[in-house]
LOBAPA-508849 format. One record per residue (C-alpha): residue number from 1; z, y, x. Coordinates in Angstrom, 3 decimals. Each point is the difference from the previous one (the first is absolute). Example, Ala and Ser with C-alpha at 12.3 -4.5 7.8 and 13.67 -1.06 7.14 Angstrom:
# residues 2
FIDREN,badren,up,north,east
FIDREN,1,7.800,-4.500,12.300 $
FIDREN,2,-0.660,3.440,1.370 $
# end
This chain:
# residues 296
FIDREN,badren,up,north,east
FIDREN,1,111.366,-32.075,-34.813 $
FIDREN,2,1.851,-0.975,3.354 $
FIDREN,3,-1.093,-1.819,3.211 $
FIDREN,4,2.847,-1.941,1.442 $
FIDREN,5,-1.202,-0.947,3.646 $
FIDREN,6,3.549,-1.624,0.721 $
FIDREN,7,2.932,-1.266,-1.885 $
FIDREN,8,2.892,0.446,1.920 $
FIDREN,9,2.713,-3.626,0.069 $
FIDREN,10,2.614,0.124,-2.197 $
FIDREN,11,-1.033,3.098,-1.321 $
FIDREN,12,-2.764,-0.942,-2.370 $
FIDREN,13,-0.279,2.308,-2.856 $
FIDREN,14,-1.705,-0.709,-3.398 $
FIDREN,15,-3.469,1.870,0.337 $
FIDREN,16,-1.451,1.473,-3.021 $
FIDREN,17,-3.075,1.126,1.475 $
FIDREN,18,-3.147,-0.419,1.115 $
FIDREN,19,0.354,-2.089,3.729 $
FIDREN,20,-1.929,-0.310,3.083 $
FIDREN,21,0.581,-2.664,1.938 $
FIDREN,22,0.834,-0.176,3.757 $
FIDREN,23,-4.155,-0.470,1.393 $
FIDREN,24,-0.447,-3.313,1.741 $
FIDREN,25,-3.679,0.690,2.133 $
FIDREN,26,-1.851,-3.267,-1.356 $
FIDREN,27,-3.238,-0.639,-0.050 $
FIDREN,28,-2.304,1.926,-3.043 $
FIDREN,29,-0.903,-3.161,-1.626 $
FIDREN,30,3.694,-0.776,0.126 $
FIDREN,31,1.236,3.300,-1.228 $
FIDREN,32,-2.671,-0.534,-2.594 $
FIDREN,33,1.478,-3.604,-1.074 $
FIDREN,34,3.898,1.156,-0.608 $
FIDREN,35,-1.336,3.330,-1.624 $
FIDREN,36,0.346,-1.063,-3.571 $
FIDREN,37,3.305,-1.519,0.672 $
FIDREN,38,1.852,3.344,1.569 $
FIDREN,39,-1.858,1.743,-2.540 $
FIDREN,40,2.355,-1.730,-2.789 $
FIDREN,41,2.821,-0.489,1.640 $
FIDREN,42,0.041,3.773,0.579 $
FIDREN,43,-0.960,1.029,-3.232 $
FIDREN,44,2.234,-3.081,-1.765 $
FIDREN,45,3.545,1.348,2.024 $
FIDREN,46,-0.343,3.849,1.005 $
FIDREN,47,-1.729,1.800,-2.824 $
FIDREN,48,2.268,3.714,0.175 $
FIDREN,49,1.989,0.811,-2.766 $
FIDREN,50,-0.439,2.609,-1.701 $
FIDREN,51,3.259,2.236,-1.453 $
FIDREN,52,0.050,1.700,-3.586 $
FIDREN,53,0.305,3.798,0.120 $
FIDREN,54,3.632,-0.437,-0.098 $
FIDREN,55,0.860,-1.346,3.413 $
FIDREN,56,0.750,2.231,2.308 $
FIDREN,57,-3.279,-0.158,2.733 $
FIDREN,58,2.263,-0.907,2.736 $
FIDREN,59,2.578,-2.458,-0.671 $
FIDREN,60,-0.239,-3.440,1.570 $
FIDREN,61,-0.952,-0.057,2.562 $
FIDREN,62,1.386,2.557,2.120 $
FIDREN,63,1.110,0.613,3.984 $
FIDREN,64,2.047,-2.474,2.240 $
FIDREN,65,3.826,-0.446,-1.403 $
FIDREN,66,2.684,0.471,2.429 $
FIDREN,67,1.062,3.218,1.742 $
FIDREN,68,-3.345,1.145,-0.178 $
FIDREN,69,-0.053,2.673,-2.646 $
FIDREN,70,-4.192,0.614,-1.731 $
FIDREN,71,-0.989,3.817,1.779 $
FIDREN,72,-1.862,0.997,-2.821 $
FIDREN,73,-2.456,2.965,1.745 $
FIDREN,74,-3.213,2.084,-1.195 $
FIDREN,75,1.030,1.608,-3.123 $
FIDREN,76,-2.720,0.704,-2.350 $
FIDREN,77,-0.986,-3.116,-1.864 $
FIDREN,78,-0.251,-2.855,2.530 $
FIDREN,79,3.241,-0.972,0.138 $
FIDREN,80,0.258,-1.889,3.751 $
FIDREN,81,3.241,-2.682,-0.150 $
FIDREN,82,0.286,-0.869,3.856 $
FIDREN,83,3.182,-1.269,1.442 $
FIDREN,84,1.242,1.946,3.387 $
FIDREN,85,-0.871,-2.969,2.280 $
FIDREN,86,-4.205,-0.007,-1.116 $
FIDREN,87,-0.134,3.651,0.182 $
FIDREN,88,-1.598,0.552,2.832 $
FIDREN,89,-2.739,-3.394,-0.394 $
FIDREN,90,-0.429,1.950,-3.409 $
FIDREN,91,-0.634,2.881,1.343 $
FIDREN,92,-2.657,-0.839,2.105 $
FIDREN,93,-1.787,-1.996,-2.374 $
FIDREN,94,-0.110,2.850,-2.425 $
FIDREN,95,-1.004,2.056,2.993 $
FIDREN,96,-3.376,-2.075,0.318 $
FIDREN,97,-0.544,0.015,-3.525 $
FIDREN,98,-0.283,3.847,-0.073 $
FIDREN,99,-1.807,0.153,3.249 $
FIDREN,100,-3.371,-0.626,-2.531 $
FIDREN,101,-1.127,2.819,-2.147 $
FIDREN,102,-0.040,-3.231,-2.427 $
FIDREN,103,4.019,-1.239,0.214 $
FIDREN,104,0.575,3.992,-0.155 $
FIDREN,105,-1.818,0.553,-3.601 $
FIDREN,106,1.420,-3.031,-1.384 $
FIDREN,107,3.802,1.140,1.135 $
FIDREN,108,-0.482,3.139,-1.467 $
FIDREN,109,-1.821,-0.776,-3.129 $
FIDREN,110,3.484,-2.050,-1.021 $
FIDREN,111,2.562,2.068,2.156 $
FIDREN,112,-0.969,3.328,-2.251 $
FIDREN,113,-0.719,-2.272,-3.247 $
FIDREN,114,2.308,1.372,-2.505 $
FIDREN,115,-0.944,-3.200,-2.813 $
FIDREN,116,0.504,-2.800,2.807 $
FIDREN,117,2.870,-1.263,1.881 $
FIDREN,118,-0.954,-2.469,3.030 $
FIDREN,119,2.692,-1.804,1.645 $
FIDREN,120,-0.623,-1.128,3.631 $
FIDREN,121,2.867,-2.822,1.262 $
FIDREN,122,0.294,-1.491,3.395 $
FIDREN,123,1.220,-3.487,-0.452 $
FIDREN,124,0.773,-2.480,2.297 $
FIDREN,125,-0.447,-2.829,-2.724 $
FIDREN,126,-3.588,1.028,0.163 $
FIDREN,127,-0.637,-1.173,3.445 $
FIDREN,128,-3.740,0.916,1.571 $
FIDREN,129,-0.626,0.667,-3.399 $
FIDREN,130,-0.352,2.551,-2.892 $
FIDREN,131,-0.649,-0.041,-3.516 $
FIDREN,132,-0.078,2.732,-3.008 $
FIDREN,133,1.869,-0.855,-3.489 $
FIDREN,134,2.418,1.519,-2.342 $
FIDREN,135,-2.906,1.746,-2.011 $
FIDREN,136,1.224,2.584,-2.367 $
FIDREN,137,-2.577,1.625,-2.938 $
FIDREN,138,1.221,2.892,-2.367 $
FIDREN,139,-0.523,-0.919,-4.111 $
FIDREN,140,-3.612,1.774,0.249 $
FIDREN,141,-1.080,-2.750,2.933 $
FIDREN,142,0.874,2.217,3.158 $
FIDREN,143,1.426,-1.606,3.191 $
FIDREN,144,2.628,2.059,0.663 $
FIDREN,145,1.790,-2.223,2.397 $
FIDREN,146,-0.620,-2.913,2.835 $
FIDREN,147,1.375,-1.217,2.893 $
FIDREN,148,-1.123,-0.756,3.394 $
FIDREN,149,1.720,-2.021,2.636 $
FIDREN,150,-0.754,-0.397,3.552 $
FIDREN,151,1.685,-3.085,1.912 $
FIDREN,152,2.008,0.878,3.056 $
FIDREN,153,-2.596,-2.125,2.054 $
FIDREN,154,-3.758,1.253,-1.707 $
FIDREN,155,-0.638,1.296,3.462 $
FIDREN,156,-0.652,-3.895,0.527 $
FIDREN,157,-1.560,-3.117,-1.501 $
FIDREN,158,-3.632,0.424,-1.338 $
FIDREN,159,-0.989,-1.740,-3.870 $
FIDREN,160,-2.635,-2.574,-0.867 $
FIDREN,161,-3.548,1.978,-0.312 $
FIDREN,162,-0.540,-2.018,-3.241 $
FIDREN,163,1.688,3.195,-2.405 $
FIDREN,164,0.274,1.872,3.170 $
FIDREN,165,-3.698,0.382,2.018 $
FIDREN,166,1.392,3.720,1.918 $
FIDREN,167,3.339,-0.393,0.561 $
FIDREN,168,0.058,-4.066,1.550 $
FIDREN,169,-2.937,1.481,2.359 $
FIDREN,170,2.303,1.927,2.294 $
FIDREN,171,0.498,-3.127,1.454 $
FIDREN,172,-3.154,-0.492,1.103 $
FIDREN,173,-1.121,2.547,2.479 $
FIDREN,174,-0.972,-1.857,2.951 $
FIDREN,175,-0.305,0.139,3.264 $
FIDREN,176,2.679,2.910,-1.169 $
FIDREN,177,3.352,-1.378,-1.258 $
FIDREN,178,0.719,-0.030,-3.528 $
FIDREN,179,1.137,3.787,-2.375 $
FIDREN,180,3.540,-0.771,-0.509 $
FIDREN,181,2.750,2.624,0.484 $
FIDREN,182,-0.227,3.258,-2.092 $
FIDREN,183,-3.031,-0.229,-0.794 $
FIDREN,184,0.244,-3.308,-1.500 $
FIDREN,185,2.847,1.318,-2.066 $
FIDREN,186,-2.014,3.252,-1.118 $
FIDREN,187,-2.450,-2.469,-1.909 $
FIDREN,188,1.842,-2.285,-1.221 $
FIDREN,189,1.949,3.678,-1.620 $
FIDREN,190,-3.472,1.336,-0.678 $
FIDREN,191,-0.792,-3.540,-1.535 $
FIDREN,192,3.046,0.340,-2.265 $
FIDREN,193,-0.875,4.017,-0.909 $
FIDREN,194,-3.391,-1.589,-1.452 $
FIDREN,195,2.095,-1.837,-2.161 $
FIDREN,196,1.392,2.371,-0.963 $
FIDREN,197,-3.100,2.803,-1.210 $
FIDREN,198,-2.080,-3.055,-1.557 $
FIDREN,199,3.136,-1.052,-2.140 $
FIDREN,200,-0.061,3.728,-0.929 $
FIDREN,201,-3.964,0.309,-0.866 $
FIDREN,202,0.270,-3.409,-1.970 $
FIDREN,203,0.043,-1.558,-3.500 $
FIDREN,204,4.481,-0.145,-0.054 $
FIDREN,205,-0.326,-2.241,-3.614 $
FIDREN,206,-2.697,-1.982,2.182 $
FIDREN,207,2.067,0.039,3.197 $
FIDREN,208,3.206,-0.984,-1.990 $
FIDREN,209,-1.717,-2.491,-2.155 $
FIDREN,210,-0.879,-1.597,2.543 $
FIDREN,211,3.220,-0.403,2.041 $
FIDREN,212,1.489,-1.019,-3.089 $
FIDREN,213,-2.484,-3.198,-0.659 $
FIDREN,214,-0.443,-1.021,3.906 $
FIDREN,215,3.016,-2.106,-0.475 $
FIDREN,216,-0.804,-1.468,-2.837 $
FIDREN,217,-3.351,-0.631,1.393 $
FIDREN,218,1.496,-1.536,3.191 $
FIDREN,219,2.800,-1.825,-1.826 $
FIDREN,220,-3.823,-1.980,-2.135 $
FIDREN,221,-1.460,-0.356,3.069 $
FIDREN,222,2.496,-2.346,2.034 $
FIDREN,223,1.019,-1.659,-3.580 $
FIDREN,224,-3.685,-1.392,-1.056 $
FIDREN,225,-0.924,-1.380,3.413 $
FIDREN,226,-1.633,3.598,1.121 $
FIDREN,227,-2.281,-0.147,-2.427 $
FIDREN,228,-2.007,3.221,-0.016 $
FIDREN,229,-2.265,-0.872,-3.055 $
FIDREN,230,3.211,-0.226,-2.222 $
FIDREN,231,-1.296,1.840,-3.217 $
FIDREN,232,3.426,1.620,0.695 $
FIDREN,233,-0.549,1.114,3.178 $
FIDREN,234,-3.340,1.530,-1.000 $
FIDREN,235,1.558,1.711,-2.662 $
FIDREN,236,2.855,2.123,2.251 $
FIDREN,237,-2.774,0.083,2.990 $
FIDREN,238,-2.440,2.105,-2.841 $
FIDREN,239,3.088,1.944,-1.225 $
FIDREN,240,0.824,0.941,3.515 $
FIDREN,241,-3.596,0.298,1.088 $
FIDREN,242,0.368,-2.291,2.853 $
FIDREN,243,2.094,-2.457,1.298 $
FIDREN,244,3.328,0.155,1.945 $
FIDREN,245,-1.849,-0.737,3.229 $
FIDREN,246,-2.858,2.777,-0.950 $
FIDREN,247,2.409,2.500,-1.023 $
FIDREN,248,1.950,0.066,2.926 $
FIDREN,249,-2.896,0.030,2.639 $
FIDREN,250,-1.437,2.809,-2.101 $
FIDREN,251,3.020,1.840,0.434 $
FIDREN,252,0.921,-0.962,3.618 $
FIDREN,253,-3.678,0.968,1.210 $
FIDREN,254,0.230,3.534,-1.859 $
FIDREN,255,2.869,0.574,2.301 $
FIDREN,256,-1.558,-1.141,2.780 $
FIDREN,257,-2.424,3.026,-0.612 $
FIDREN,258,2.779,2.119,0.618 $
FIDREN,259,0.596,-1.297,2.942 $
FIDREN,260,-3.067,-0.291,1.815 $
FIDREN,261,-0.312,3.536,-1.094 $
FIDREN,262,3.104,0.963,2.558 $
FIDREN,263,-1.397,-2.472,2.527 $
FIDREN,264,-3.821,2.229,-0.071 $
FIDREN,265,2.151,2.839,0.925 $
FIDREN,266,2.691,-1.013,2.636 $
FIDREN,267,-2.281,-2.747,1.657 $
FIDREN,268,-3.443,1.724,1.216 $
FIDREN,269,-2.976,-2.883,-0.803 $
FIDREN,270,-0.206,0.012,4.210 $
FIDREN,271,1.529,-1.306,2.924 $
FIDREN,272,2.573,-1.766,-0.162 $
FIDREN,273,-0.053,0.160,-3.827 $
FIDREN,274,-3.167,-1.435,-0.579 $
FIDREN,275,0.555,-3.802,-0.951 $
FIDREN,276,2.401,0.798,-2.303 $
FIDREN,277,-2.739,1.335,-2.065 $
FIDREN,278,-2.143,-2.388,0.824 $
FIDREN,279,2.994,-2.597,-1.111 $
FIDREN,280,0.313,1.845,-3.391 $
FIDREN,281,-3.832,-0.023,-0.872 $
FIDREN,282,0.397,-4.037,0.937 $
FIDREN,283,3.246,-0.360,-2.085 $
FIDREN,284,-1.462,2.053,-3.002 $
FIDREN,285,-3.343,-1.709,-0.152 $
FIDREN,286,1.855,-3.528,0.147 $
FIDREN,287,2.633,0.416,-2.501 $
FIDREN,288,-0.830,3.782,-2.038 $
FIDREN,289,-3.710,-0.188,-0.227 $
FIDREN,290,0.074,0.344,-3.485 $
FIDREN,291,1.926,2.969,0.400 $
FIDREN,292,-1.824,1.426,3.030 $
FIDREN,293,-0.259,4.053,-1.441 $
FIDREN,294,3.367,0.697,0.058 $
FIDREN,295,-0.217,-0.707,4.180 $
FIDREN,296,-2.921,2.567,0.849 $
# end
C-alpha cells in the first residue's frame, strides 16, 4: 500500500508495497493504453508485506541511520519515530493534517485506542512517497498495529490517476500552480490513515489470504505467457475474490476516499481550489467509475 513517486539513485530499496509511479502527463488515450501494463507491474512487484502477530510493528524501516537519533513523540498509542533533522518538516505536515476536523478525529481515534498501536515513520528512502504496512492482528482477528511511512519529500511529486484519482488531481489546478507543500504531504498522510481504517474494518482472514496468494498468482501469470484464462488463475481469483489488479485498486480507492474527505475540509470548493475538485471528478469518472459512490 505504498506509493513511491521517485526512487533515489543508489538508494533503491526492495519495495514490498503497492507503489505509485511518477505521474507523466499523457493524453487520455495514451494513459488508458498503458494502464493494464502499469497495473500489472505494480501488483506483481510491490504488494504489501503483512507481518505475523509476533513481529514488532516498528521494525525494519526505521529513521535515517547516522548521528540523527530517532525521536519518538506523541505518547499515547501513536508512536512518531522521526529523526531530529526531519522534525520541523514533519510537524508542519502533521499540523496541516490536524487543521481539519476529519484529521483530528482520525488522529484521536488511534491516539486513545488502548488495543491498537500506530507507528508513524519518516523515511529518506521513501522519497516522495508514503505507505502503510507491518499490520498485526491478535488471535481474534482484530487489527492491533500498523506502520505508516512518510517519505522525507512527500510534499513533492504527484502519483498516477489510475489508483489515485484524488491525490493526482492536486497537480491540475490551472490556472493556479499545482498544490504541493504541506497540503500535498497531509493529503498523502490522510490516504495512509485511510488504509489503516479500512484494513481495521476488513475481513482479516481474506486480507491475509489475498496477500499470500497474490505472489503465487503473479508467478503463474508470468510463466504462462500472461494467460489470465488459465484455470489455476481463475481458481486463485475466486479464492481471493478478485484479481491482483482489482484487489490493489479497490484498496487504494478506499484510501483515496479518505484523502478526499481531508481535501474537502481543507480546500473549500471555490476560488483557487475549484479546479482541484473538477479534476478529481474527471479522474474518478475516468479511472474509478464503478466506485463513484465512495467519492460522493
